[in-house]
N, C-alpha and C positions, 0 to 999 in steps of 0.2 A: 777332062783334059787339060782345057784354058782353064778351070777356076785352080788345077795345081801348078797352072805354071804361073797364074796369077801372087798365088800366094809366095811360091820361090821368088818371083822377082822383087814382092814385097818384104821378103825373110833378107835376102841380100840387100836390098835397101837399108834396113836399118842394121843390118851386120856394118855395114859401109859407113854409117851415119856414126854407130858405137867407136870404128874403129877412130872415125877424126876425130870426135869427142875428146876420144881420149891422148891422142895427137895432140889437139891445141890444149891440154891441161899442161900436159908434160912440157909442151914447148914454153909453156905462161910459166910454169913451176922452173925449166932449166935459164931462163933465158929473165931473172929478176932482175929488176934495174937496168937492163938493155936498153937503148933505146927504140933499137929494130924489133921490138916484140909485137909491139902493134902490125906491123911492116907482113912482118911472118905468120902472124895468126889471122891478117884479112887475106892471104896468099892461100892457106889452108884451106880457109873457107872459101874462095873462088875455086878452090880446086874441088871441092866437096861437090859444089853443084853440077861438075859434069859429071861424075855416076850417078848421083841424084836424078839430075834431067833425064839421063837414057832409061834408066829403071822405071822412073813412073811414066816413060812414054813407050817403053814399052809392055808394062803392067797394062795400059787403058789399052794398045793396040789389040790386045788379045782378046780383050772384050766384045772388040766391033769384028772380028772372022768368024 
């Protein structure tokens, strides 16, 4: 059971990463030539760290229990 939950958290982490990667590429394309593009991309990367760290911690917590 623990191994299955660990795999689910890892899969969800990959899905979230792919979604954020698509968002970053889309923003980069849509905001071509805009000075705020870099700020928006850095904001998206910062927002990505929240679910990444949460899911990473959950997958490791299940190993210890």
